[in-house]
All heavy atoms as TSV, in Angstrom:
chain	resi	resn	atom	element	x	y	z
A	1	MET	N	N	198.620	60.640	83.963
A	1	MET	CA	C	198.351	59.258	84.110
A	1	MET	C	C	197.027	59.046	84.760
A	1	MET	O	O	196.685	59.740	85.728
A	1	MET	CB	C	199.536	58.663	84.951
A	1	MET	CG	C	199.379	57.192	85.160
A	1	MET	SD	S	200.852	56.530	85.967
A	1	MET	CE	C	201.565	55.751	84.530
A	2	LYS	N	N	196.244	58.041	84.278
A	2	LYS	CA	C	194.884	57.845	84.814
A	2	LYS	C	C	194.854	57.386	86.209
A	2	LYS	O	O	193.960	57.787	86.967
A	2	LYS	CB	C	194.213	56.772	83.968
A	2	LYS	CG	C	193.627	57.368	82.668
A	2	LYS	CD	C	192.690	56.428	81.978
A	2	LYS	CE	C	191.962	57.145	80.958
A	2	LYS	NZ	N	190.757	56.435	80.507
A	3	ILE	N	N	195.817	56.579	86.655
A	3	ILE	CA	C	195.804	56.068	88.053
A	3	ILE	C	C	195.974	57.223	88.972
A	3	ILE	O	O	195.271	57.315	89.986
A	3	ILE	CB	C	196.952	54.975	88.260
A	3	ILE	CG1	C	196.722	53.819	87.306
A	3	ILE	CG2	C	197.059	54.585	89.684
A	3	ILE	CD1	C	195.487	52.989	87.680
A	4	ARG	N	N	196.866	58.115	88.797
A	4	ARG	CA	C	196.991	59.323	89.622
A	4	ARG	C	C	195.748	60.080	89.735
A	4	ARG	O	O	195.431	60.597	90.795
A	4	ARG	CB	C	198.184	60.203	89.124
A	4	ARG	CG	C	199.517	59.544	89.389
A	4	ARG	CD	C	200.685	60.599	89.129
A	4	ARG	NE	N	201.876	59.814	88.992
A	4	ARG	CZ	C	202.827	60.055	88.246
A	4	ARG	NH1	N	202.801	61.078	87.368
A	4	ARG	NH2	N	203.946	59.329	88.174
A	5	LYS	N	N	195.101	60.271	88.589
A	5	LYS	CA	C	193.830	60.992	88.568
A	5	LYS	C	C	192.760	60.321	89.415
A	5	LYS	O	O	192.043	60.910	90.202
A	5	LYS	CB	C	193.320	61.227	87.167
A	5	LYS	CG	C	191.995	62.029	87.045
A	5	LYS	CD	C	191.718	62.442	85.619
A	5	LYS	CE	C	190.409	63.128	85.486
A	5	LYS	NZ	N	189.938	64.004	86.514
A	6	ILE	N	N	192.687	59.021	89.315
A	6	ILE	CA	C	191.711	58.226	90.105
A	6	ILE	C	C	191.990	58.407	91.644
A	6	ILE	O	O	191.110	58.725	92.377
A	6	ILE	CB	C	191.834	56.691	89.792
A	6	ILE	CG1	C	191.245	56.464	88.346
A	6	ILE	CG2	C	191.042	55.891	90.791
A	6	ILE	CD1	C	191.514	55.108	87.791
A	7	PHE	N	N	193.251	58.248	92.014
A	7	PHE	CA	C	193.641	58.517	93.388
A	7	PHE	C	C	193.333	59.928	93.872
A	7	PHE	O	O	192.899	60.102	94.971
A	7	PHE	CB	C	195.113	58.136	93.689
A	7	PHE	CG	C	195.428	56.723	93.611
A	7	PHE	CD1	C	196.615	56.302	93.126
A	7	PHE	CD2	C	194.542	55.749	94.052
A	7	PHE	CE1	C	196.966	54.947	93.048
A	7	PHE	CE2	C	194.880	54.350	93.990
A	7	PHE	CZ	C	196.044	53.955	93.536
A	8	LYS	N	N	193.523	60.903	92.991
A	8	LYS	CA	C	193.260	62.244	93.363
A	8	LYS	C	C	191.775	62.574	93.491
A	8	LYS	O	O	191.252	63.109	94.459
A	8	LYS	CB	C	193.864	63.236	92.380
A	8	LYS	CG	C	193.644	64.713	92.647
A	8	LYS	CD	C	194.280	65.538	91.564
A	8	LYS	CE	C	193.888	66.967	91.783
A	8	LYS	NZ	N	193.740	67.746	90.604
A	9	ASP	N	N	191.050	62.133	92.501
A	9	ASP	CA	C	189.585	62.384	92.391
A	9	ASP	C	C	188.715	61.535	93.349
A	9	ASP	O	O	187.633	61.912	93.751
A	9	ASP	CB	C	189.044	62.277	90.966
A	9	ASP	CG	C	189.666	63.294	90.064
A	9	ASP	OD1	O	190.220	64.237	90.548
A	9	ASP	OD2	O	189.494	63.097	88.814
A	10	TYR	N	N	189.211	60.324	93.678
A	10	TYR	CA	C	188.463	59.378	94.482
A	10	TYR	C	C	189.372	58.810	95.642
A	10	TYR	O	O	189.922	57.704	95.456
A	10	TYR	CB	C	187.969	58.241	93.654
A	10	TYR	CG	C	187.049	58.726	92.455
A	10	TYR	CD1	C	187.649	58.858	91.183
A	10	TYR	CD2	C	185.784	58.981	92.626
A	10	TYR	CE1	C	186.898	59.336	90.171
A	10	TYR	CE2	C	185.059	59.489	91.623
A	10	TYR	CZ	C	185.587	59.628	90.307
A	10	TYR	OH	O	184.841	60.129	89.292
A	11	PRO	N	N	189.584	59.572	96.679
A	11	PRO	CA	C	190.496	59.133	97.736
A	11	PRO	C	C	190.074	57.778	98.344
A	11	PRO	O	O	190.933	57.132	99.019
A	11	PRO	CB	C	190.462	60.268	98.719
A	11	PRO	CG	C	189.285	61.083	98.414
A	11	PRO	CD	C	188.897	60.838	96.992
A	12	GLU	N	N	188.847	57.417	98.236
A	12	GLU	CA	C	188.390	56.174	98.837
A	12	GLU	C	C	188.880	54.948	98.070
A	12	GLU	O	O	188.907	53.841	98.544
A	12	GLU	CB	C	186.880	56.145	98.957
A	12	GLU	CG	C	186.106	56.072	97.657
A	12	GLU	CD	C	185.869	57.454	97.053
A	12	GLU	OE1	O	186.441	58.479	97.505
A	12	GLU	OE2	O	185.148	57.578	96.072
A	13	ILE	N	N	189.345	55.156	96.807
A	13	ILE	CA	C	189.949	54.071	96.030
A	13	ILE	C	C	191.465	54.004	96.356
A	13	ILE	O	O	192.195	54.942	96.198
A	13	ILE	CB	C	189.779	54.364	94.472
A	13	ILE	CG1	C	188.348	54.470	94.130
A	13	ILE	CG2	C	190.490	53.233	93.723
A	13	ILE	CD1	C	187.560	53.247	94.334
A	14	THR	N	N	191.812	52.871	96.883
A	14	THR	CA	C	193.241	52.712	97.328
A	14	THR	C	C	193.950	51.719	96.374
A	14	THR	O	O	193.392	50.997	95.615
A	14	THR	CB	C	193.276	52.099	98.792
A	14	THR	OG1	O	192.698	50.825	98.741
A	14	THR	CG2	C	192.521	53.024	99.727
A	15	TYR	N	N	195.257	51.728	96.527
A	15	TYR	CA	C	196.082	50.777	95.725
A	15	TYR	C	C	195.708	49.370	96.033
A	15	TYR	O	O	195.671	48.555	95.132
A	15	TYR	CB	C	197.608	51.114	96.054
A	15	TYR	CG	C	198.504	50.185	95.212
A	15	TYR	CD1	C	198.612	50.379	93.896
A	15	TYR	CD2	C	199.125	49.137	95.833
A	15	TYR	CE1	C	199.479	49.511	93.128
A	15	TYR	CE2	C	199.950	48.262	95.091
A	15	TYR	CZ	C	200.080	48.501	93.756
A	15	TYR	OH	O	200.913	47.633	92.992
A	16	ASP	N	N	195.321	49.039	97.272
A	16	ASP	CA	C	194.964	47.679	97.649
A	16	ASP	C	C	193.729	47.269	96.837
A	16	ASP	O	O	193.573	46.130	96.495
A	16	ASP	CB	C	194.717	47.596	99.185
A	16	ASP	CG	C	195.949	47.625	99.991
A	16	ASP	OD1	O	196.998	47.370	99.416
A	16	ASP	OD2	O	195.814	47.978	101.144
A	17	ILE	N	N	192.751	48.163	96.708
A	17	ILE	CA	C	191.511	47.907	95.910
A	17	ILE	C	C	191.887	47.642	94.479
A	17	ILE	O	O	191.406	46.663	93.851
A	17	ILE	CB	C	190.513	49.030	96.028
A	17	ILE	CG1	C	189.930	49.021	97.463
A	17	ILE	CG2	C	189.436	48.886	95.002
A	17	ILE	CD1	C	188.961	50.222	97.721
A	18	LEU	N	N	192.824	48.474	93.876
A	18	LEU	CA	C	193.214	48.269	92.491
A	18	LEU	C	C	193.925	47.005	92.244
A	18	LEU	O	O	193.745	46.378	91.223
A	18	LEU	CB	C	194.013	49.459	92.060
A	18	LEU	CG	C	193.302	50.741	91.932
A	18	LEU	CD1	C	194.286	51.861	91.369
A	18	LEU	CD2	C	192.086	50.678	90.962
A	19	LYS	N	N	194.721	46.532	93.206
A	19	LYS	CA	C	195.458	45.293	92.983
A	19	LYS	C	C	194.636	44.037	93.449
A	19	LYS	O	O	195.066	42.915	93.224
A	19	LYS	CB	C	196.844	45.316	93.721
A	19	LYS	CG	C	196.794	45.229	95.163
A	19	LYS	CD	C	198.239	45.275	95.708
A	19	LYS	CE	C	198.182	45.031	97.167
A	19	LYS	NZ	N	199.499	44.898	97.768
A	20	SER	N	N	193.501	44.237	94.062
A	20	SER	CA	C	192.653	43.094	94.413
A	20	SER	C	C	191.978	42.576	93.218
A	20	SER	O	O	192.114	42.991	92.053
A	20	SER	CB	C	191.609	43.496	95.471
A	20	SER	OG	O	190.627	44.300	94.913
A	21	ASP	N	N	191.082	41.553	93.437
A	21	ASP	CA	C	190.312	40.996	92.315
A	21	ASP	C	C	189.027	41.745	91.929
A	21	ASP	O	O	188.342	41.324	91.109
A	21	ASP	CB	C	190.035	39.571	92.589
A	21	ASP	CG	C	188.974	39.402	93.656
A	21	ASP	OD1	O	188.896	40.314	94.526
A	21	ASP	OD2	O	188.248	38.340	93.682
A	22	ILE	N	N	188.815	42.811	92.551
A	22	ILE	CA	C	187.615	43.604	92.319
A	22	ILE	C	C	187.385	43.947	90.849
A	22	ILE	O	O	186.352	43.767	90.289
A	22	ILE	CB	C	187.511	44.849	93.205
A	22	ILE	CG1	C	187.310	44.461	94.642
A	22	ILE	CG2	C	186.381	45.802	92.788
A	22	ILE	CD1	C	187.445	45.593	95.641
A	23	LEU	N	N	188.446	44.507	90.246
A	23	LEU	CA	C	188.340	44.807	88.852
A	23	LEU	C	C	188.050	43.596	87.962
A	23	LEU	O	O	187.358	43.738	86.937
A	23	LEU	CB	C	189.541	45.592	88.396
A	23	LEU	CG	C	189.802	46.909	89.084
A	23	LEU	CD1	C	191.054	47.588	88.619
A	23	LEU	CD2	C	188.662	47.893	88.924
A	24	LYS	N	N	188.669	42.483	88.293
A	24	LYS	CA	C	188.488	41.256	87.534
A	24	LYS	C	C	187.008	40.740	87.636
A	24	LYS	O	O	186.577	40.028	86.784
A	24	LYS	CB	C	189.447	40.131	88.040
A	24	LYS	CG	C	190.894	40.536	87.714
A	24	LYS	CD	C	191.843	39.473	88.295
A	24	LYS	CE	C	193.199	39.860	88.223
A	24	LYS	NZ	N	194.105	38.931	88.949
A	25	ARG	N	N	186.350	41.089	88.686
A	25	ARG	CA	C	184.952	40.562	88.907
A	25	ARG	C	C	183.938	41.393	88.179
A	25	ARG	O	O	182.768	40.944	88.106
A	25	ARG	CB	C	184.676	40.543	90.452
A	25	ARG	CG	C	185.450	39.530	91.183
A	25	ARG	CD	C	185.186	39.364	92.613
A	25	ARG	NE	N	184.127	40.180	93.209
A	25	ARG	CZ	C	184.207	40.906	94.304
A	25	ARG	NH1	N	185.293	40.874	94.959
A	25	ARG	NH2	N	183.133	41.566	94.801
A	26	ILE	N	N	184.326	42.513	87.701
A	26	ILE	CA	C	183.319	43.399	87.010
A	26	ILE	C	C	182.618	42.728	85.893
A	26	ILE	O	O	181.372	42.808	85.764
A	26	ILE	CB	C	183.997	44.769	86.583
A	26	ILE	CG1	C	184.317	45.580	87.846
A	26	ILE	CG2	C	183.091	45.549	85.588
A	26	ILE	CD1	C	185.058	46.896	87.541
A	27	PRO	N	N	183.269	42.014	84.950
A	27	PRO	CA	C	182.522	41.365	83.928
A	27	PRO	C	C	181.363	40.419	84.463
A	27	PRO	O	O	180.297	40.360	83.887
A	27	PRO	CB	C	183.555	40.602	83.120
A	27	PRO	CG	C	184.786	41.364	83.367
A	27	PRO	CD	C	184.680	41.832	84.786
A	28	LYS	N	N	181.624	39.611	85.503
A	28	LYS	CA	C	180.651	38.750	86.043
A	28	LYS	C	C	179.521	39.553	86.696
A	28	LYS	O	O	178.410	39.230	86.605
A	28	LYS	CB	C	181.306	37.817	87.078
A	28	LYS	CG	C	180.270	36.847	87.657
A	28	LYS	CD	C	180.920	35.893	88.651
A	28	LYS	CE	C	179.833	34.942	89.175
A	28	LYS	NZ	N	180.257	34.213	90.330
A	29	GLU	N	N	179.897	40.639	87.388
A	29	GLU	CA	C	178.894	41.464	88.149
A	29	GLU	C	C	178.003	42.184	87.194
A	29	GLU	O	O	176.830	42.457	87.522
A	29	GLU	CB	C	179.628	42.406	89.066
A	29	GLU	CG	C	180.318	41.792	90.178
A	29	GLU	CD	C	179.468	41.070	91.177
A	29	GLU	OE1	O	178.321	41.400	91.325
A	29	GLU	OE2	O	179.912	40.042	91.757
A	30	ILE	N	N	178.454	42.436	85.931
A	30	ILE	CA	C	177.582	43.138	84.970
A	30	ILE	C	C	176.331	42.259	84.657
A	30	ILE	O	O	175.321	42.774	84.304
A	30	ILE	CB	C	178.429	43.462	83.764
A	30	ILE	CG1	C	179.315	44.695	84.006
A	30	ILE	CG2	C	177.479	43.764	82.504
A	30	ILE	CD1	C	180.221	45.000	82.878
A	31	THR	N	N	176.441	40.903	84.805
A	31	THR	CA	C	175.380	40.040	84.483
A	31	THR	C	C	174.238	40.123	85.525
A	31	THR	O	O	173.136	39.670	85.350
A	31	THR	CB	C	175.831	38.580	84.398
A	31	THR	OG1	O	176.314	38.099	85.597
A	31	THR	CG2	C	176.856	38.429	83.271
A	32	ASN	N	N	174.487	40.713	86.714
A	32	ASN	CA	C	173.518	40.873	87.769
A	32	ASN	C	C	173.634	42.279	88.360
A	32	ASN	O	O	173.952	42.489	89.542
A	32	ASN	CB	C	173.835	39.751	88.849
A	32	ASN	CG	C	172.735	39.703	89.861
A	32	ASN	OD1	O	171.566	40.123	89.613
A	32	ASN	ND2	N	173.054	39.252	91.068
A	33	PRO	N	N	173.305	43.282	87.581
A	33	PRO	CA	C	173.446	44.667	88.046
A	33	PRO	C	C	172.386	45.082	89.120
A	33	PRO	O	O	171.283	44.484	89.152
A	33	PRO	CB	C	173.246	45.520	86.819
A	33	PRO	CG	C	172.388	44.650	85.915
A	33	PRO	CD	C	172.758	43.242	86.247
A	34	VAL	N	N	172.690	46.060	89.886
A	34	VAL	CA	C	171.756	46.656	90.838
A	34	VAL	C	C	170.815	47.462	90.130
A	34	VAL	O	O	169.528	47.425	90.286
A	34	VAL	CB	C	172.456	47.501	91.912
A	34	VAL	CG1	C	171.478	48.154	92.803
A	34	VAL	CG2	C	173.429	46.569	92.717
A	35	MET	N	N	171.209	48.323	89.221
A	35	MET	CA	C	170.434	49.234	88.337
A	35	MET	C	C	171.039	49.471	87.045
A	35	MET	O	O	172.251	49.394	86.947
A	35	MET	CB	C	170.250	50.570	89.064
A	35	MET	CG	C	169.374	50.644	90.263
A	35	MET	SD	S	169.125	52.304	90.812
A	35	MET	CE	C	170.586	52.544	91.862
A	36	ILE	N	N	170.220	49.796	86.021
A	36	ILE	CA	C	170.709	50.284	84.726
A	36	ILE	C	C	169.890	51.563	84.532
A	36	ILE	O	O	168.731	51.621	84.513
A	36	ILE	CB	C	170.402	49.189	83.637
A	36	ILE	CG1	C	171.111	47.941	84.006
A	36	ILE	CG2	C	170.860	49.833	82.290
A	36	ILE	CD1	C	170.754	46.848	82.981
A	37	LEU	N	N	170.771	52.633	84.286
A	37	LEU	CA	C	170.147	53.921	84.098
A	37	LEU	C	C	170.604	54.643	82.796
A	37	LEU	O	O	171.653	54.256	82.295
A	37	LEU	CB	C	170.570	54.810	85.226
A	37	LEU	CG	C	170.365	54.410	86.663
A	37	LEU	CD1	C	171.199	55.250	87.648
A	37	LEU	CD2	C	168.908	54.356	87.021
A	38	LYS	N	N	169.874	55.552	82.287
A	38	LYS	CA	C	170.323	56.348	81.184
A	38	LYS	C	C	171.285	57.423	81.713
A	38	LYS	O	O	171.073	57.957	82.777
A	38	LYS	CB	C	169.220	57.103	80.514
A	38	LYS	CG	C	168.261	56.180	79.714
A	38	LYS	CD	C	167.142	56.911	79.056
A	38	LYS	CE	C	166.264	56.023	78.321
A	38	LYS	NZ	N	165.124	56.753	77.697
A	39	SER	N	N	172.339	57.682	81.015
A	39	SER	CA	C	173.308	58.709	81.416
A	39	SER	C	C	172.667	60.057	81.470
A	39	SER	O	O	171.914	60.402	80.523
A	39	SER	CB	C	174.496	58.735	80.428
A	39	SER	OG	O	175.346	59.873	80.764
A	40	ALA	N	N	172.909	60.802	82.481
A	40	ALA	CA	C	172.361	62.165	82.606
A	40	ALA	C	C	173.171	63.194	81.882
A	40	ALA	O	O	172.778	64.270	81.624
A	40	ALA	CB	C	172.288	62.580	84.093
A	41	THR	N	N	174.425	62.764	81.403
A	41	THR	CA	C	175.286	63.780	80.778
A	41	THR	C	C	175.550	63.449	79.345
A	41	THR	O	O	175.925	64.345	78.599
A	41	THR	CB	C	176.592	63.829	81.588
A	41	THR	OG1	O	177.212	62.528	81.587
A	41	THR	CG2	C	176.404	64.393	82.998
A	42	VAL	N	N	175.452	62.177	78.926
A	42	VAL	CA	C	175.774	61.858	77.544
A	42	VAL	C	C	174.625	61.068	76.903
A	42	VAL	O	O	174.208	60.014	77.357
A	42	VAL	CB	C	177.081	60.851	77.530
A	42	VAL	CG1	C	177.454	60.497	76.074
A	42	VAL	CG2	C	178.220	61.584	78.120
A	43	ALA	N	N	174.058	61.594	75.830
A	43	ALA	CA	C	172.955	60.984	75.213
A	43	ALA	C	C	173.223	59.590	74.646
A	43	ALA	O	O	174.359	59.489	74.062
A	43	ALA	CB	C	172.475	61.949	74.077
A	44	GLY	N	N	172.349	58.646	74.753
A	44	GLY	CA	C	172.627	57.357	74.236
A	44	GLY	C	C	173.511	56.458	75.023
A	44	GLY	O	O	173.793	55.294	74.659
A	45	ARG	N	N	174.002	56.892	76.192
A	45	ARG	CA	C	174.832	56.139	77.045
A	45	ARG	C	C	174.058	55.494	78.171
A	45	ARG	O	O	173.168	56.119	78.725
A	45	ARG	CB	C	175.995	56.973	77.557
A	45	ARG	CG	C	177.290	56.274	77.648
A	45	ARG	CD	C	178.393	57.196	78.209
A	45	ARG	NE	N	179.380	57.422	77.183
A	45	ARG	CZ	C	180.413	58.155	77.340
A	45	ARG	NH1	N	180.631	58.803	78.400
A	45	ARG	NH2	N	181.271	58.328	76.375
A	46	GLN	N	N	174.415	54.318	78.561
A	46	GLN	CA	C	173.816	53.658	79.666
A	46	GLN	C	C	174.838	53.572	80.858
A	46	GLN	O	O	176.065	53.429	80.610
A	46	GLN	CB	C	173.423	52.194	79.368
A	46	GLN	CG	C	172.452	52.087	78.180
A	46	GLN	CD	C	171.100	52.597	78.578
A	46	GLN	OE1	O	170.593	52.307	79.638
A	46	GLN	NE2	N	170.432	53.224	77.587
A	47	VAL	N	N	174.345	53.645	82.059
A	47	VAL	CA	C	175.264	53.497	83.211
A	47	VAL	C	C	174.716	52.286	84.064
A	47	VAL	O	O	173.565	52.182	84.358
A	47	VAL	CB	C	175.242	54.722	84.156
A	47	VAL	CG1	C	176.061	54.570	85.365
A	47	VAL	CG2	C	175.689	55.978	83.336
A	48	ILE	N	N	175.630	51.296	84.290
A	48	ILE	CA	C	175.236	50.105	85.016
A	48	ILE	C	C	175.815	50.221	86.424
A	48	ILE	O	O	177.009	50.465	86.592
A	48	ILE	CB	C	175.825	48.875	84.371
A	48	ILE	CG1	C	175.227	48.728	82.969
A	48	ILE	CG2	C	175.496	47.643	85.201
A	48	ILE	CD1	C	175.877	47.588	82.170
A	49	ILE	N	N	174.982	50.116	87.452
A	49	ILE	CA	C	175.445	50.194	88.868
A	49	ILE	C	C	175.617	48.775	89.364
A	49	ILE	O	O	174.745	47.956	89.260
A	49	ILE	CB	C	174.392	50.927	89.712
A	49	ILE	CG1	C	174.015	52.245	89.145
A	49	ILE	CG2	C	174.837	51.018	91.169
A	49	ILE	CD1	C	175.144	53.250	88.999
A	50	LEU	N	N	176.870	48.527	89.792
A	50	LEU	CA	C	177.241	47.184	90.268
A	50	LEU	C	C	177.409	47.273	91.755
A	50	LEU	O	O	177.791	48.274	92.330
A	50	LEU	CB	C	178.494	46.707	89.611
A	50	LEU	CG	C	178.594	46.773	88.113
A	50	LEU	CD1	C	179.936	46.373	87.652
A	50	LEU	CD2	C	177.461	45.871	87.576
A	51	ASN	N	N	177.112	46.122	92.446
A	51	ASN	CA	C	177.318	46.031	93.946
A	51	ASN	C	C	178.430	44.994	94.165
A	51	ASN	O	O	178.233	43.827	93.971
A	51	ASN	CB	C	176.024	45.591	94.590
A	51	ASN	CG	C	176.071	45.768	96.128
A	51	ASN	OD1	O	177.105	46.193	96.632
A	51	ASN	ND2	N	174.994	45.493	96.733
A	52	ILE	N	N	179.577	45.508	94.621
A	52	ILE	CA	C	180.780	44.643	94.827
A	52	ILE	C	C	181.279	44.854	96.231
A	52	ILE	O	O	181.336	46.002	96.679
A	52	ILE	CB	C	181.861	44.988	93.779
A	52	ILE	CG1	C	181.311	44.823	92.388
A	52	ILE	CG2	C	183.140	44.178	94.027
A	52	ILE	CD1	C	182.310	45.281	91.300
A	53	LYS	N	N	181.650	43.819	96.944
A	53	LYS	CA	C	182.247	43.907	98.270
A	53	LYS	C	C	183.743	44.267	98.128
A	53	LYS	O	O	184.486	43.689	97.337
A	53	LYS	CB	C	182.183	42.565	98.988
A	53	LYS	CG	C	180.836	42.133	99.449
A	53	LYS	CD	C	180.636	42.664	100.883
A	53	LYS	CE	C	179.263	42.128	101.374
A	53	LYS	NZ	N	178.834	42.828	102.484
A	54	GLY	N	N	184.155	45.295	98.836
A	54	GLY	CA	C	185.496	45.750	98.837
A	54	GLY	C	C	186.438	44.878	99.696
A	54	GLY	O	O	185.962	43.913	100.379
A	55	THR	N	N	187.710	45.168	99.593
A	55	THR	CA	C	188.653	44.345	100.369
A	55	THR	C	C	188.509	44.450	101.895
A	55	THR	O	O	188.869	43.637	102.672
A	55	THR	CB	C	190.117	44.724	100.040
A	55	THR	OG1	O	190.246	46.179	100.227
A	55	THR	CG2	C	190.468	44.405	98.590
A	56	ASN	N	N	187.829	45.588	102.368
A	56	ASN	CA	C	187.549	45.760	103.783
A	56	ASN	C	C	186.169	45.207	104.167
A	56	ASN	O	O	185.792	45.381	105.274
A	56	ASN	CB	C	187.659	47.252	104.090
A	56	ASN	CG	C	186.666	48.042	103.284
A	56	ASN	OD1	O	185.905	47.582	102.496
A	56	ASN	ND2	N	186.758	49.392	103.437
A	57	GLY	N	N	185.469	44.571	103.197
A	57	GLY	CA	C	184.206	43.954	103.547
A	57	GLY	C	C	183.016	44.917	103.345
A	57	GLY	O	O	181.904	44.392	103.429
A	58	LEU	N	N	183.249	46.153	103.046
A	58	LEU	CA	C	182.162	47.041	102.770
A	58	LEU	C	C	181.728	46.986	101.301
A	58	LEU	O	O	182.518	46.698	100.419
A	58	LEU	CB	C	182.630	48.446	103.120
A	58	LEU	CG	C	182.995	48.748	104.552
A	58	LEU	CD1	C	183.562	50.190	104.709
A	58	LEU	CD2	C	181.792	48.523	105.527
A	59	ASN	N	N	180.466	47.338	101.047
A	59	ASN	CA	C	180.002	47.422	99.706
A	59	ASN	C	C	180.587	48.532	98.921
A	59	ASN	O	O	180.685	49.718	99.471
A	59	ASN	CB	C	178.512	47.469	99.668
A	59	ASN	CG	C	177.825	46.168	100.018
A	59	ASN	OD1	O	178.357	45.107	99.899
A	59	ASN	ND2	N	176.684	46.329	100.639
A	60	VAL	N	N	180.964	48.277	97.649
A	60	VAL	CA	C	181.460	49.377	96.779
A	60	VAL	C	C	180.412	49.432	95.611
A	60	VAL	O	O	180.160	48.475	94.981
A	60	VAL	CB	C	182.809	48.961	96.142
A	60	VAL	CG1	C	183.313	49.985	95.157
A	60	VAL	CG2	C	183.839	48.844	97.300
A	61	ILE	N	N	179.878	50.644	95.392
A	61	ILE	CA	C	178.955	50.766	94.251
A	61	ILE	C	C	179.800	51.381	93.157
A	61	ILE	O	O	180.445	52.406	93.213
A	61	ILE	CB	C	177.817	51.765	94.646
A	61	ILE	CG1	C	177.084	51.264	95.841
A	61	ILE	CG2	C	176.881	51.952	93.456
A	61	ILE	CD1	C	176.367	49.946	95.675
A	62	ALA	N	N	179.854	50.612	92.012
A	62	ALA	CA	C	180.691	50.986	90.925
A	62	ALA	C	C	179.836	51.305	89.693
A	62	ALA	O	O	179.281	50.377	89.098
A	62	ALA	CB	C	181.672	49.806	90.605
A	63	PRO	N	N	179.763	52.526	89.236
A	63	PRO	CA	C	179.115	52.867	88.013
A	63	PRO	C	C	180.006	52.552	86.826
A	63	PRO	O	O	181.157	52.836	86.838
A	63	PRO	CB	C	178.809	54.366	88.063
A	63	PRO	CG	C	179.829	54.894	89.012
A	63	PRO	CD	C	180.159	53.732	89.982
A	64	VAL	N	N	179.439	51.866	85.852
A	64	VAL	CA	C	180.220	51.526	84.642
A	64	VAL	C	C	179.498	52.017	83.415
A	64	VAL	O	O	178.299	51.836	83.315
A	64	VAL	CB	C	180.292	49.950	84.525
A	64	VAL	CG1	C	181.022	49.568	83.252
A	64	VAL	CG2	C	180.950	49.310	85.773
A	65	GLN	N	N	180.166	52.823	82.646
A	65	GLN	CA	C	179.548	53.425	81.492
A	65	GLN	C	C	179.844	52.575	80.289
A	65	GLN	O	O	180.843	52.088	79.985
A	65	GLN	CB	C	180.144	54.803	81.171
A	65	GLN	CG	C	179.708	55.817	82.239
A	65	GLN	CD	C	180.162	57.214	81.824
A	65	GLN	OE1	O	180.875	57.352	80.885
A	65	GLN	NE2	N	179.809	58.198	82.631
A	66	LEU	N	N	178.771	52.295	79.486
A	66	LEU	CA	C	178.872	51.536	78.247
A	66	LEU	C	C	178.587	52.440	77.101
A	66	LEU	O	O	177.611	53.159	77.107
A	66	LEU	CB	C	177.875	50.419	78.246
A	66	LEU	CG	C	177.932	49.357	79.390
A	66	LEU	CD1	C	176.782	48.360	79.174
A	66	LEU	CD2	C	179.208	48.641	79.320
A	67	ASP	N	N	179.505	52.432	76.176
A	67	ASP	CA	C	179.286	53.131	74.867
A	67	ASP	C	C	178.821	52.081	73.916
A	67	ASP	O	O	179.610	51.184	73.484
A	67	ASP	CB	C	180.595	53.777	74.426
A	67	ASP	CG	C	180.969	55.024	75.283
A	67	ASP	OD1	O	180.086	55.766	75.640
A	67	ASP	OD2	O	182.176	55.166	75.505
A	68	VAL	N	N	177.564	52.179	73.484
A	68	VAL	CA	C	176.956	51.205	72.615
A	68	VAL	C	C	176.958	51.809	71.205
A	68	VAL	O	O	176.499	52.893	71.017
A	68	VAL	CB	C	175.555	50.805	73.129
A	68	VAL	CG1	C	174.942	49.842	72.146
A	68	VAL	CG2	C	175.576	50.348	74.500
A	69	LYS	N	N	177.497	51.002	70.311
A	69	LYS	CA	C	177.425	51.438	68.906
A	69	LYS	C	C	176.634	50.460	68.082
A	69	LYS	O	O	176.790	49.248	68.230
A	69	LYS	CB	C	178.842	51.554	68.338
A	69	LYS	CG	C	179.659	52.625	68.991
A	69	LYS	CD	C	181.025	52.802	68.388
A	69	LYS	CE	C	181.757	53.880	69.152
A	69	LYS	NZ	N	183.049	54.214	68.565
A	70	LYS	N	N	175.683	50.877	67.327
A	70	LYS	CA	C	174.884	50.022	66.505
A	70	LYS	C	C	175.729	49.581	65.233
A	70	LYS	O	O	176.308	50.328	64.618
A	70	LYS	CB	C	173.600	50.673	66.087
A	70	LYS	CG	C	172.676	50.948	67.219
A	70	LYS	CD	C	171.447	51.600	66.821
A	70	LYS	CE	C	170.586	51.918	67.966
A	70	LYS	NZ	N	169.321	52.563	67.581
A	71	VAL	N	N	175.626	48.273	64.952
A	71	VAL	CA	C	176.272	47.712	63.744
A	71	VAL	C	C	175.147	47.551	62.654
A	71	VAL	O	O	174.113	46.994	62.892
A	71	VAL	CB	C	176.935	46.407	64.016
A	71	VAL	CG1	C	177.481	45.846	62.766
A	71	VAL	CG2	C	177.962	46.523	65.137
A	72	ILE	N	N	175.368	48.163	61.577
A	72	ILE	CA	C	174.432	48.107	60.495
A	72	ILE	C	C	174.826	47.052	59.454
A	72	ILE	O	O	175.933	46.882	59.097
A	72	ILE	CB	C	174.188	49.440	59.779
A	72	ILE	CG1	C	173.825	50.459	60.815
A	72	ILE	CG2	C	173.322	49.420	58.609
A	72	ILE	CD1	C	173.695	51.920	60.348
């Protein structure tokens, strides 16, 4: 299950963060990213770095990978 893997791999991500509105704010935050980088591991992929305040008031840096496919 993906949620268990997230908790195992990223202990700083808590259930409180997942049930907060942080995930719902991601689409809006994408319009004002901190950085946009080329993926170091996957060719043709972009990584968008977002700056979001966590439930504890600290900044959470959230990398979001976009898989872009060209429509012909």
